PyMOL Python script that loads the backbone (N, CA, C, O; Angstrom):
from pymol import cmd

cmd.read_pdbstr("""\
ATOM      1  N   UNK A   1       1.102  -0.771   0.528  1.00  0.00           N
ATOM      2  CA  UNK A   1      -0.366  -0.202   0.338  1.00  0.00           C
ATOM      3  C   UNK A   1       0.866   0.416   0.070  1.00  0.00           C
ATOM      4  O   UNK A   1       0.079   0.957  -0.708  1.00  0.00           O
ATOM      5  N   UNK A   2       2.200   0.990  -0.123  1.00  0.00           N
ATOM      6  CA  UNK A   2       2.594   2.455   1.205  1.00  0.00           C
ATOM      7  C   UNK A   2       2.971   2.837  -1.151  1.00  0.00           C
ATOM      8  O   UNK A   2       3.077   3.918  -1.729  1.00  0.00           O
ATOM      9  N   UNK A   3       3.008   2.094  -1.449  1.00  0.00           N
ATOM     10  CA  UNK A   3       3.370   2.450  -3.234  1.00  0.00           C
ATOM     11  C   UNK A   3       2.538   3.195  -3.549  1.00  0.00           C
ATOM     12  O   UNK A   3       2.870   4.183  -4.205  1.00  0.00           O
ATOM     13  N   UNK A   4       0.993   2.962  -3.149  1.00  0.00           N
ATOM     14  CA  UNK A   4      -0.283   3.222  -3.875  1.00  0.00           C
ATOM     15  C   UNK A   4      -0.779   4.319  -3.066  1.00  0.00           C
ATOM     16  O   UNK A   4      -1.815   4.978  -3.153  1.00  0.00           O
ATOM     17  N   UNK A   5      -0.039   4.351  -2.454  1.00  0.00           N
ATOM     18  CA  UNK A   5       0.112   6.181  -1.239  1.00  0.00           C
ATOM     19  C   UNK A   5       1.213   6.875  -1.877  1.00  0.00           C
ATOM     20  O   UNK A   5       1.265   7.982  -2.413  1.00  0.00           O
ATOM     21  N   UNK A   6       1.719   6.349  -1.771  1.00  0.00           N
ATOM     22  CA  UNK A   6       2.592   7.772  -2.933  1.00  0.00           C
ATOM     23  C   UNK A   6       2.069   7.868  -4.152  1.00  0.00           C
ATOM     24  O   UNK A   6       1.704   8.872  -4.764  1.00  0.00           O
ATOM     25  N   UNK A   7       2.063   6.963  -4.397  1.00  0.00           N
ATOM     26  CA  UNK A   7       1.350   6.801  -6.047  1.00  0.00           C
ATOM     27  C   UNK A   7      -0.124   8.415  -6.471  1.00  0.00           C
ATOM     28  O   UNK A   7      -0.383   8.980  -7.534  1.00  0.00           O
ATOM     29  N   UNK A   8      -0.748   8.615  -4.947  1.00  0.00           N
ATOM     30  CA  UNK A   8      -1.852   9.157  -5.562  1.00  0.00           C
ATOM     31  C   UNK A   8      -2.136  10.088  -4.834  1.00  0.00           C
ATOM     32  O   UNK A   8      -3.192  10.715  -4.753  1.00  0.00           O
ATOM     33  N   UNK A   9      -0.667  10.263  -3.979  1.00  0.00           N
ATOM     34  CA  UNK A   9      -0.116  11.790  -3.857  1.00  0.00           C
ATOM     35  C   UNK A   9       0.021  12.550  -4.654  1.00  0.00           C
ATOM     36  O   UNK A   9      -0.522  13.651  -4.748  1.00  0.00           O
ATOM     37  N   UNK A  10       1.078  11.855  -5.620  1.00  0.00           N
ATOM     38  CA  UNK A  10       1.454  12.937  -6.731  1.00  0.00           C
ATOM     39  C   UNK A  10       0.928  12.846  -7.274  1.00  0.00           C
ATOM     40  O   UNK A  10       1.424  13.663  -8.050  1.00  0.00           O
ATOM     41  N   UNK A  11      -0.337  12.320  -8.041  1.00  0.00           N
ATOM     42  CA  UNK A  11      -0.928  12.572  -8.660  1.00  0.00           C
ATOM     43  C   UNK A  11      -2.577  14.274  -8.100  1.00  0.00           C
ATOM     44  O   UNK A  11      -3.296  15.114  -8.639  1.00  0.00           O
ATOM     45  N   UNK A  12      -2.282  13.816  -6.987  1.00  0.00           N
ATOM     46  CA  UNK A  12      -3.507  14.724  -5.536  1.00  0.00           C
ATOM     47  C   UNK A  12      -3.011  15.741  -6.145  1.00  0.00           C
ATOM     48  O   UNK A  12      -3.827  16.442  -6.744  1.00  0.00           O
ATOM     49  N   UNK A  13      -1.481  16.166  -6.197  1.00  0.00           N
ATOM     50  CA  UNK A  13      -0.339  17.045  -5.975  1.00  0.00           C
ATOM     51  C   UNK A  13      -0.325  17.852  -7.350  1.00  0.00           C
ATOM     52  O   UNK A  13      -0.174  19.062  -7.522  1.00  0.00           O
ATOM     53  N   UNK A  14      -0.506  16.927  -8.194  1.00  0.00           N
ATOM     54  CA  UNK A  14      -0.204  17.748  -9.225  1.00  0.00           C
ATOM     55  C   UNK A  14      -1.641  18.184  -9.880  1.00  0.00           C
ATOM     56  O   UNK A  14      -1.631  18.953 -10.841  1.00  0.00           O
ATOM     57  N   UNK A  15      -2.947  17.661  -9.325  1.00  0.00           N
ATOM     58  CA  UNK A  15      -4.239  18.442 -10.092  1.00  0.00           C
ATOM     59  C   UNK A  15      -4.309  19.429  -9.106  1.00  0.00           C
ATOM     60  O   UNK A  15      -4.730  20.554  -9.375  1.00  0.00           O
ATOM     61  N   UNK A  16      -3.937  19.111  -7.992  1.00  0.00           N
ATOM     62  CA  UNK A  16      -4.228  20.581  -7.075  1.00  0.00           C
ATOM     63  C   UNK A  16      -2.897  22.034  -7.692  1.00  0.00           C
ATOM     64  O   UNK A  16      -3.427  23.119  -7.454  1.00  0.00           O
ATOM     65  N   UNK A  17      -1.844  22.183  -8.176  1.00  0.00           N
ATOM     66  CA  UNK A  17      -0.880  22.969  -8.833  1.00  0.00           C
ATOM     67  C   UNK A  17      -1.738  22.847 -10.065  1.00  0.00           C
ATOM     68  O   UNK A  17      -2.807  23.337  -9.699  1.00  0.00           O
ATOM     69  N   UNK A  18      -1.878  22.460 -11.358  1.00  0.00           N
ATOM     70  CA  UNK A  18      -2.710  22.168 -12.501  1.00  0.00           C
ATOM     71  C   UNK A  18      -4.308  23.356 -11.624  1.00  0.00           C
ATOM     72  O   UNK A  18      -4.709  24.414 -12.108  1.00  0.00           O
ATOM     73  N   UNK A  19      -4.689  22.894 -10.724  1.00  0.00           N
ATOM     74  CA  UNK A  19      -6.039  23.676 -10.521  1.00  0.00           C
ATOM     75  C   UNK A  19      -5.543  25.116  -9.757  1.00  0.00           C
ATOM     76  O   UNK A  19      -5.871  26.293  -9.909  1.00  0.00           O
ATOM     77  N   UNK A  20      -5.061  24.764  -9.304  1.00  0.00           N
ATOM     78  CA  UNK A  20      -4.535  26.604  -8.620  1.00  0.00           C
ATOM     79  C   UNK A  20      -4.665  27.020  -9.438  1.00  0.00           C
ATOM     80  O   UNK A  20      -5.637  27.773  -9.492  1.00  0.00           O
ATOM     81  N   UNK A  21      -3.747  26.854 -10.784  1.00  0.00           N
ATOM     82  CA  UNK A  21      -4.210  28.312 -12.058  1.00  0.00           C
ATOM     83  C   UNK A  21      -5.320  28.383 -12.577  1.00  0.00           C
ATOM     84  O   UNK A  21      -5.381  29.355 -13.330  1.00  0.00           O
ATOM     85  N   UNK A  22      -7.349  27.102 -12.467  1.00  0.00           N
ATOM     86  CA  UNK A  22      -7.753  27.929 -12.771  1.00  0.00           C
ATOM     87  C   UNK A  22      -8.062  28.781 -12.401  1.00  0.00           C
ATOM     88  O   UNK A  22      -7.777  29.470 -11.422  1.00  0.00           O
ATOM     89  N   UNK A  23      -9.257  28.873 -13.840  1.00  0.00           N
ATOM     90  CA  UNK A  23      -9.899  31.060 -12.961  1.00  0.00           C
ATOM     91  C   UNK A  23     -10.799  30.714 -11.775  1.00  0.00           C
ATOM     92  O   UNK A  23     -11.196  29.652 -11.296  1.00  0.00           O
ATOM     93  N   UNK A  24     -10.911  31.551 -11.584  1.00  0.00           N
ATOM     94  CA  UNK A  24     -12.332  31.818 -10.826  1.00  0.00           C
ATOM     95  C   UNK A  24     -11.889  30.557  -9.432  1.00  0.00           C
ATOM     96  O   UNK A  24     -12.387  30.806  -8.334  1.00  0.00           O
ATOM     97  N   UNK A  25     -11.376  29.835  -9.498  1.00  0.00           N
ATOM     98  CA  UNK A  25     -10.921  28.749  -8.045  1.00  0.00           C
ATOM     99  C   UNK A  25     -10.705  30.471  -6.780  1.00  0.00           C
ATOM    100  O   UNK A  25     -10.352  31.650  -6.808  1.00  0.00           O
ATOM    101  N   UNK A  26     -11.239  29.383  -5.847  1.00  0.00           N
ATOM    102  CA  UNK A  26     -11.537  30.589  -3.597  1.00  0.00           C
ATOM    103  C   UNK A  26     -10.696  29.616  -3.569  1.00  0.00           C
ATOM    104  O   UNK A  26      -9.517  29.970  -3.586  1.00  0.00           O
ATOM    105  N   UNK A  27     -10.945  28.271  -3.523  1.00  0.00           N
ATOM    106  CA  UNK A  27      -9.621  27.016  -2.153  1.00  0.00           C
ATOM    107  C   UNK A  27      -9.934  25.805  -3.193  1.00  0.00           C
ATOM    108  O   UNK A  27     -10.749  25.598  -4.092  1.00  0.00           O
ATOM    109  N   UNK A  28      -8.682  25.013  -2.496  1.00  0.00           N
ATOM    110  CA  UNK A  28      -8.824  23.675  -2.356  1.00  0.00           C
ATOM    111  C   UNK A  28      -7.941  23.096  -2.149  1.00  0.00           C
ATOM    112  O   UNK A  28      -6.794  23.106  -2.596  1.00  0.00           O
ATOM    113  N   UNK A  29      -8.670  22.294  -1.118  1.00  0.00           N
ATOM    114  CA  UNK A  29      -8.278  21.168  -0.447  1.00  0.00           C
ATOM    115  C   UNK A  29      -8.273  19.762  -0.120  1.00  0.00           C
ATOM    116  O   UNK A  29      -9.243  19.683   0.634  1.00  0.00           O
ATOM    117  N   UNK A  30      -7.961  19.020  -0.183  1.00  0.00           N
ATOM    118  CA  UNK A  30      -7.587  17.975  -0.569  1.00  0.00           C
ATOM    119  C   UNK A  30      -7.089  16.662   1.297  1.00  0.00           C
ATOM    120  O   UNK A  30      -5.995  16.445   1.818  1.00  0.00           O
ATOM    121  N   UNK A  31      -8.372  16.203   1.640  1.00  0.00           N
ATOM    122  CA  UNK A  31      -8.263  15.864   3.325  1.00  0.00           C
ATOM    123  C   UNK A  31      -8.263  14.340   2.391  1.00  0.00           C
ATOM    124  O   UNK A  31      -8.510  14.079   1.213  1.00  0.00           O
ATOM    125  N   UNK A  32      -7.743  13.308   3.898  1.00  0.00           N
ATOM    126  CA  UNK A  32      -7.218  11.988   3.526  1.00  0.00           C
ATOM    127  C   UNK A  32      -8.160  11.904   4.846  1.00  0.00           C
ATOM    128  O   UNK A  32      -8.250  12.705   5.776  1.00  0.00           O
ATOM    129  N   UNK A  33      -9.171  10.061   4.516  1.00  0.00           N
ATOM    130  CA  UNK A  33      -9.691  10.003   5.584  1.00  0.00           C
ATOM    131  C   UNK A  33      -8.884   9.922   6.910  1.00  0.00           C
ATOM    132  O   UNK A  33      -7.676  10.008   6.689  1.00  0.00           O
ATOM    133  N   UNK A  34      -9.188   9.788   8.163  1.00  0.00           N
ATOM    134  CA  UNK A  34      -8.159   9.027   9.363  1.00  0.00           C
ATOM    135  C   UNK A  34      -8.873   7.876   8.817  1.00  0.00           C
ATOM    136  O   UNK A  34     -10.019   7.722   8.393  1.00  0.00           O
ATOM    137  N   UNK A  35      -7.208   6.625   9.039  1.00  0.00           N
ATOM    138  CA  UNK A  35      -7.486   5.111   9.452  1.00  0.00           C
ATOM    139  C   UNK A  35      -8.435   4.744   7.492  1.00  0.00           C
ATOM    140  O   UNK A  35      -9.381   3.965   7.374  1.00  0.00           O
ATOM    141  N   UNK A  36      -7.953   5.365   6.563  1.00  0.00           N
ATOM    142  CA  UNK A  36      -8.665   4.690   5.530  1.00  0.00           C
ATOM    143  C   UNK A  36      -7.797   5.177   4.546  1.00  0.00           C
ATOM    144  O   UNK A  36      -8.335   6.126   3.976  1.00  0.00           O
ATOM    145  N   UNK A  37      -6.510   4.894   4.035  1.00  0.00           N
ATOM    146  CA  UNK A  37      -5.707   5.870   2.877  1.00  0.00           C
ATOM    147  C   UNK A  37      -6.033   5.758   2.107  1.00  0.00           C
ATOM    148  O   UNK A  37      -5.205   6.259   1.345  1.00  0.00           O
ATOM    149  N   UNK A  38      -7.059   5.270   1.390  1.00  0.00           N
ATOM    150  CA  UNK A  38      -7.547   5.204  -0.174  1.00  0.00           C
ATOM    151  C   UNK A  38      -9.041   6.272   0.141  1.00  0.00           C
ATOM    152  O   UNK A  38      -9.309   6.955  -0.847  1.00  0.00           O
ATOM    153  N   UNK A  39      -9.990   6.482   1.333  1.00  0.00           N
ATOM    154  CA  UNK A  39     -10.319   7.368   1.624  1.00  0.00           C
ATOM    155  C   UNK A  39     -10.265   8.860   1.195  1.00  0.00           C
ATOM    156  O   UNK A  39      -9.273   9.316   1.764  1.00  0.00           O
ATOM    157  N   UNK A  40     -10.844   9.815   0.481  1.00  0.00           N
ATOM    158  CA  UNK A  40     -10.245  10.783  -0.042  1.00  0.00           C
ATOM    159  C   UNK A  40     -11.618  12.086   0.369  1.00  0.00           C
ATOM    160  O   UNK A  40     -12.579  11.319   0.430  1.00  0.00           O
ATOM    161  N   UNK A  41     -12.109  13.272   0.612  1.00  0.00           N
ATOM    162  CA  UNK A  41     -12.858  14.468   0.623  1.00  0.00           C
ATOM    163  C   UNK A  41     -11.954  15.072  -0.658  1.00  0.00           C
ATOM    164  O   UNK A  41     -11.528  14.036  -1.168  1.00  0.00           O
ATOM    165  N   UNK A  42     -11.477  16.100  -1.387  1.00  0.00           N
ATOM    166  CA  UNK A  42     -11.984  17.157  -1.830  1.00  0.00           C
ATOM    167  C   UNK A  42     -12.585  18.259  -1.800  1.00  0.00           C
ATOM    168  O   UNK A  42     -13.460  18.448  -2.645  1.00  0.00           O
ATOM    169  N   UNK A  43     -12.257  19.398  -0.722  1.00  0.00           N
ATOM    170  CA  UNK A  43     -12.503  20.102  -0.612  1.00  0.00           C
ATOM    171  C   UNK A  43     -13.051  21.647  -1.839  1.00  0.00           C
ATOM    172  O   UNK A  43     -12.607  22.709  -1.403  1.00  0.00           O
ATOM    173  N   UNK A  44     -13.471  21.728  -2.510  1.00  0.00           N
ATOM    174  CA  UNK A  44     -12.943  23.428  -3.155  1.00  0.00           C
ATOM    175  C   UNK A  44     -14.012  24.291  -3.670  1.00  0.00           C
ATOM    176  O   UNK A  44     -15.014  23.687  -4.053  1.00  0.00           O
ATOM    177  N   UNK A  45     -14.021  25.720  -3.775  1.00  0.00           N
ATOM    178  CA  UNK A  45     -15.131  26.439  -4.017  1.00  0.00           C
ATOM    179  C   UNK A  45     -14.575  27.219  -5.018  1.00  0.00           C
ATOM    180  O   UNK A  45     -13.360  27.340  -5.177  1.00  0.00           O
ATOM    181  N   UNK A  46     -15.654  27.898  -5.884  1.00  0.00           N
ATOM    182  CA  UNK A  46     -15.395  28.578  -6.941  1.00  0.00           C
ATOM    183  C   UNK A  46     -16.165  29.515  -7.063  1.00  0.00           C
ATOM    184  O   UNK A  46     -17.348  29.371  -6.753  1.00  0.00           O
ATOM    185  N   UNK A  47     -15.671  30.731  -7.555  1.00  0.00           N
ATOM    186  CA  UNK A  47     -16.022  32.289  -7.997  1.00  0.00           C
ATOM    187  C   UNK A  47     -17.493  32.306  -8.401  1.00  0.00           C
ATOM    188  O   UNK A  47     -18.095  33.335  -8.095  1.00  0.00           O
ATOM    189  N   UNK A  48     -18.521  30.887  -9.344  1.00  0.00           N
ATOM    190  CA  UNK A  48     -19.205  30.742 -10.663  1.00  0.00           C
ATOM    191  C   UNK A  48     -19.468  29.458 -11.115  1.00  0.00           C
ATOM    192  O   UNK A  48     -18.680  28.580 -11.466  1.00  0.00           O
ATOM    193  N   UNK A  49     -20.878  29.461 -11.051  1.00  0.00           N
ATOM    194  CA  UNK A  49     -20.556  27.613 -11.622  1.00  0.00           C
ATOM    195  C   UNK A  49     -20.086  27.186 -13.175  1.00  0.00           C
ATOM    196  O   UNK A  49     -19.820  26.078 -13.642  1.00  0.00           O
ATOM    197  N   UNK A  50     -20.093  28.420 -13.734  1.00  0.00           N
ATOM    198  CA  UNK A  50     -19.274  28.313 -14.858  1.00  0.00           C
ATOM    199  C   UNK A  50     -18.152  27.871 -14.669  1.00  0.00           C
ATOM    200  O   UNK A  50     -17.627  26.944 -15.285  1.00  0.00           O
ATOM    201  N   UNK A  51     -17.441  28.856 -13.312  1.00  0.00           N
ATOM    202  CA  UNK A  51     -15.774  28.430 -13.335  1.00  0.00           C
ATOM    203  C   UNK A  51     -15.177  26.902 -12.672  1.00  0.00           C
ATOM    204  O   UNK A  51     -13.993  26.582 -12.776  1.00  0.00           O
ATOM    205  N   UNK A  52     -16.374  25.913 -11.881  1.00  0.00           N
ATOM    206  CA  UNK A  52     -16.560  25.041 -11.390  1.00  0.00           C
ATOM    207  C   UNK A  52     -16.711  24.653 -13.497  1.00  0.00           C
ATOM    208  O   UNK A  52     -15.898  24.769 -14.414  1.00  0.00           O
ATOM    209  N   UNK A  53     -17.302  24.467 -13.471  1.00  0.00           N
ATOM    210  CA  UNK A  53     -17.280  23.467 -15.057  1.00  0.00           C
ATOM    211  C   UNK A  53     -15.956  23.319 -15.651  1.00  0.00           C
ATOM    212  O   UNK A  53     -15.293  22.290 -15.779  1.00  0.00           O
ATOM    213  N   UNK A  54     -15.710  24.394 -15.957  1.00  0.00           N
ATOM    214  CA  UNK A  54     -14.154  25.168 -16.953  1.00  0.00           C
ATOM    215  C   UNK A  54     -13.315  23.929 -15.584  1.00  0.00           C
ATOM    216  O   UNK A  54     -13.819  22.876 -15.971  1.00  0.00           O
ATOM    217  N   UNK A  55     -12.890  23.739 -14.996  1.00  0.00           N
ATOM    218  CA  UNK A  55     -12.354  22.663 -14.441  1.00  0.00           C
ATOM    219  C   UNK A  55     -12.727  21.609 -14.064  1.00  0.00           C
ATOM    220  O   UNK A  55     -11.949  20.981 -13.346  1.00  0.00           O
ATOM    221  N   UNK A  56     -14.066  20.999 -14.402  1.00  0.00           N
ATOM    222  CA  UNK A  56     -14.172  19.820 -14.219  1.00  0.00           C
ATOM    223  C   UNK A  56     -14.398  19.288 -15.302  1.00  0.00           C
ATOM    224  O   UNK A  56     -14.379  18.077 -15.525  1.00  0.00           O
ATOM    225  N   UNK A  57     -14.846  20.964 -16.770  1.00  0.00           N
ATOM    226  CA  UNK A  57     -14.303  19.744 -18.268  1.00  0.00           C
ATOM    227  C   UNK A  57     -12.684  19.996 -18.619  1.00  0.00           C
ATOM    228  O   UNK A  57     -12.234  19.825 -19.752  1.00  0.00           O
ATOM    229  N   UNK A  58     -12.051  20.337 -17.721  1.00  0.00           N
ATOM    230  CA  UNK A  58     -10.471  20.404 -17.955  1.00  0.00           C
ATOM    231  C   UNK A  58     -10.090  19.549 -18.508  1.00  0.00           C
ATOM    232  O   UNK A  58     -10.690  18.474 -18.471  1.00  0.00           O
ATOM    233  N   UNK A  59      -8.577  19.779 -19.454  1.00  0.00           N
ATOM    234  CA  UNK A  59      -7.652  17.965 -19.910  1.00  0.00           C
ATOM    235  C   UNK A  59      -7.750  17.868 -18.538  1.00  0.00           C
ATOM    236  O   UNK A  59      -8.434  17.064 -17.904  1.00  0.00           O
ATOM    237  N   UNK A  60      -6.795  19.010 -17.985  1.00  0.00           N
ATOM    238  CA  UNK A  60      -5.449  18.092 -16.351  1.00  0.00           C
ATOM    239  C   UNK A  60      -7.085  17.567 -15.332  1.00  0.00           C
ATOM    240  O   UNK A  60      -7.340  16.697 -16.165  1.00  0.00           O
ATOM    241  N   UNK A  61      -7.838  17.475 -14.677  1.00  0.00           N
ATOM    242  CA  UNK A  61      -9.665  17.303 -14.804  1.00  0.00           C
ATOM    243  C   UNK A  61      -9.450  15.866 -14.939  1.00  0.00           C
ATOM    244  O   UNK A  61      -9.196  14.968 -14.137  1.00  0.00           O
ATOM    245  N   UNK A  62      -9.633  15.926 -16.232  1.00  0.00           N
ATOM    246  CA  UNK A  62     -10.473  15.064 -16.369  1.00  0.00           C
ATOM    247  C   UNK A  62      -9.219  13.717 -16.373  1.00  0.00           C
ATOM    248  O   UNK A  62      -9.748  12.638 -16.642  1.00  0.00           O
ATOM    249  N   UNK A  63      -7.827  13.633 -16.146  1.00  0.00           N
ATOM    250  CA  UNK A  63      -6.872  13.080 -16.620  1.00  0.00           C
ATOM    251  C   UNK A  63      -6.905  12.409 -15.720  1.00  0.00           C
ATOM    252  O   UNK A  63      -6.950  11.185 -15.835  1.00  0.00           O
ATOM    253  N   UNK A  64      -6.885  13.402 -13.871  1.00  0.00           N
ATOM    254  CA  UNK A  64      -6.531  13.403 -12.724  1.00  0.00           C
ATOM    255  C   UNK A  64      -7.502  12.163 -12.619  1.00  0.00           C
ATOM    256  O   UNK A  64      -7.099  11.007 -12.743  1.00  0.00           O
ATOM    257  N   UNK A  65      -8.858  12.515 -12.372  1.00  0.00           N
ATOM    258  CA  UNK A  65     -10.481  11.713 -12.091  1.00  0.00           C
ATOM    259  C   UNK A  65     -10.180  10.575 -12.945  1.00  0.00           C
ATOM    260  O   UNK A  65     -10.737   9.721 -12.253  1.00  0.00           O
ATOM    261  N   UNK A  66      -9.652   9.844 -14.063  1.00  0.00           N
ATOM    262  CA  UNK A  66      -9.424   8.863 -14.245  1.00  0.00           C
ATOM    263  C   UNK A  66      -8.108   8.580 -14.275  1.00  0.00           C
ATOM    264  O   UNK A  66      -7.888   7.779 -15.184  1.00  0.00           O
ATOM    265  N   UNK A  67      -7.347   8.815 -13.814  1.00  0.00           N
ATOM    266  CA  UNK A  67      -5.951   8.210 -14.026  1.00  0.00           C
ATOM    267  C   UNK A  67      -5.977   7.644 -11.965  1.00  0.00           C
ATOM    268  O   UNK A  67      -5.459   6.644 -11.468  1.00  0.00           O
ATOM    269  N   UNK A  68      -6.741   8.707 -11.303  1.00  0.00           N
ATOM    270  CA  UNK A  68      -6.564   8.608  -9.906  1.00  0.00           C
ATOM    271  C   UNK A  68      -7.738   7.064  -8.599  1.00  0.00           C
ATOM    272  O   UNK A  68      -7.696   6.464  -7.525  1.00  0.00           O
ATOM    273  N   UNK A  69      -8.533   7.244  -9.810  1.00  0.00           N
ATOM    274  CA  UNK A  69      -9.172   5.411  -9.655  1.00  0.00           C
ATOM    275  C   UNK A  69      -9.492   4.686  -9.155  1.00  0.00           C
ATOM    276  O   UNK A  69     -10.441   4.398  -8.427  1.00  0.00           O
ATOM    277  N   UNK A  70      -7.847   3.900  -9.896  1.00  0.00           N
ATOM    278  CA  UNK A  70      -7.323   3.661  -9.111  1.00  0.00           C
ATOM    279  C   UNK A  70      -7.002   3.430  -8.043  1.00  0.00           C
ATOM    280  O   UNK A  70      -7.081   2.216  -7.859  1.00  0.00           O
ATOM    281  N   UNK A  71      -6.568   4.101  -6.939  1.00  0.00           N
ATOM    282  CA  UNK A  71      -6.401   3.826  -6.028  1.00  0.00           C
ATOM    283  C   UNK A  71      -7.273   4.612  -4.930  1.00  0.00           C
ATOM    284  O   UNK A  71      -6.951   5.044  -3.824  1.00  0.00           O
ATOM    285  N   UNK A  72      -8.530   4.645  -5.650  1.00  0.00           N
ATOM    286  CA  UNK A  72     -10.032   5.393  -4.480  1.00  0.00           C
ATOM    287  C   UNK A  72     -10.076   3.817  -3.842  1.00  0.00           C
ATOM    288  O   UNK A  72      -9.307   2.900  -4.133  1.00  0.00           O
ATOM    289  N   UNK A  73     -11.599   3.772  -2.556  1.00  0.00           N
ATOM    290  CA  UNK A  73     -11.870   2.943  -2.428  1.00  0.00           C
ATOM    291  C   UNK A  73     -13.195   3.373  -2.633  1.00  0.00           C
ATOM    292  O   UNK A  73     -14.029   3.022  -1.798  1.00  0.00           O
ATOM    293  N   UNK A  74     -13.478   3.934  -3.404  1.00  0.00           N
ATOM    294  CA  UNK A  74     -14.913   3.957  -3.734  1.00  0.00           C
ATOM    295  C   UNK A  74     -14.429   4.856  -5.360  1.00  0.00           C
ATOM    296  O   UNK A  74     -13.457   5.548  -5.665  1.00  0.00           O
ATOM    297  N   UNK A  75     -15.781   4.358  -6.177  1.00  0.00           N
ATOM    298  CA  UNK A  75     -15.711   5.759  -7.814  1.00  0.00           C
ATOM    299  C   UNK A  75     -15.471   6.613  -7.187  1.00  0.00           C
ATOM    300  O   UNK A  75     -15.527   6.790  -5.970  1.00  0.00           O
ATOM    301  N   UNK A  76     -15.104   7.375  -8.214  1.00  0.00           N
ATOM    302  CA  UNK A  76     -15.055   9.360  -8.038  1.00  0.00           C
ATOM    303  C   UNK A  76     -15.980   9.881  -8.108  1.00  0.00           C
ATOM    304  O   UNK A  76     -16.542   9.678  -9.184  1.00  0.00           O
ATOM    305  N   UNK A  77     -17.145  11.339  -6.601  1.00  0.00           N
ATOM    306  CA  UNK A  77     -17.579  11.035  -6.169  1.00  0.00           C
ATOM    307  C   UNK A  77     -18.278  12.590  -6.438  1.00  0.00           C
ATOM    308  O   UNK A  77     -18.029  13.366  -5.516  1.00  0.00           O
ATOM    309  N   UNK A  78     -18.865  12.998  -7.222  1.00  0.00           N
ATOM    310  CA  UNK A  78     -18.898  14.754  -6.725  1.00  0.00           C
ATOM    311  C   UNK A  78     -20.268  15.542  -6.397  1.00  0.00           C
ATOM    312  O   UNK A  78     -21.333  15.695  -6.995  1.00  0.00           O
ATOM    313  N   UNK A  79     -19.820  15.900  -5.361  1.00  0.00           N
ATOM    314  CA  UNK A  79     -21.619  16.405  -4.871  1.00  0.00           C
ATOM    315  C   UNK A  79     -20.787  18.695  -5.331  1.00  0.00           C
ATOM    316  O   UNK A  79     -19.636  19.129  -5.368  1.00  0.00           O
ATOM    317  N   UNK A  80     -22.056  19.330  -5.533  1.00  0.00           N
ATOM    318  CA  UNK A  80     -22.217  20.232  -5.630  1.00  0.00           C
ATOM    319  C   UNK A  80     -22.643  20.517  -4.083  1.00  0.00           C
ATOM    320  O   UNK A  80     -23.129  19.680  -3.323  1.00  0.00           O
ATOM    321  N   UNK A  81     -22.464  21.372  -3.894  1.00  0.00           N
ATOM    322  CA  UNK A  81     -23.541  22.306  -2.473  1.00  0.00           C
ATOM    323  C   UNK A  81     -23.207  23.588  -2.952  1.00  0.00           C
ATOM    324  O   UNK A  81     -22.313  23.961  -3.712  1.00  0.00           O
ATOM    325  N   UNK A  82     -24.558  24.496  -2.050  1.00  0.00           N
ATOM    326  CA  UNK A  82     -24.180  25.766  -2.540  1.00  0.00           C
ATOM    327  C   UNK A  82     -23.773  26.345  -1.179  1.00  0.00           C
ATOM    328  O   UNK A  82     -24.439  25.651  -0.410  1.00  0.00           O
ATOM    329  N   UNK A  83     -23.025  27.266  -0.376  1.00  0.00           N
ATOM    330  CA  UNK A  83     -22.798  28.179   0.495  1.00  0.00           C
ATOM    331  C   UNK A  83     -24.038  27.930   1.460  1.00  0.00           C
ATOM    332  O   UNK A  83     -25.082  27.935   0.808  1.00  0.00           O
ATOM    333  N   UNK A  84     -24.234  27.714   2.821  1.00  0.00           N
ATOM    334  CA  UNK A  84     -25.234  28.448   3.353  1.00  0.00           C
ATOM    335  C   UNK A  84     -25.943  29.209   4.143  1.00  0.00           C
ATOM    336  O   UNK A  84     -25.645  29.243   5.337  1.00  0.00           O
ATOM    337  N   UNK A  85     -27.019  29.971   3.649  1.00  0.00           N
ATOM    338  CA  UNK A  85     -26.735  31.334   3.981  1.00  0.00           C
ATOM    339  C   UNK A  85     -28.387  31.374   5.055  1.00  0.00           C
ATOM    340  O   UNK A  85     -28.712  32.402   5.649  1.00  0.00           O
TER     341      UNK A  85
END
""", "prot")
cmd.dss("prot")
cmd.show_as("cartoon", "prot")
cmd.util.cbc("prot")
cmd.orient("prot")
């Protein structure tokens, strides 16, 4: 598992670096589950829905979501939320 964990973190680091160059990004944080090396949560905030859609459709994000799947405990799951006011 150490090799798989290092490979997954390599992918997360590359995606984080590429995402930080995407227009409209407010924040982007990758969390790893305690006691679950293959469970991750990405919490990202975007200026608007258009910026988010551009990010999701970007080459780097499509490639990341395809490549990271080998290292995840379940299929990649994306859930969109709005800030509670």
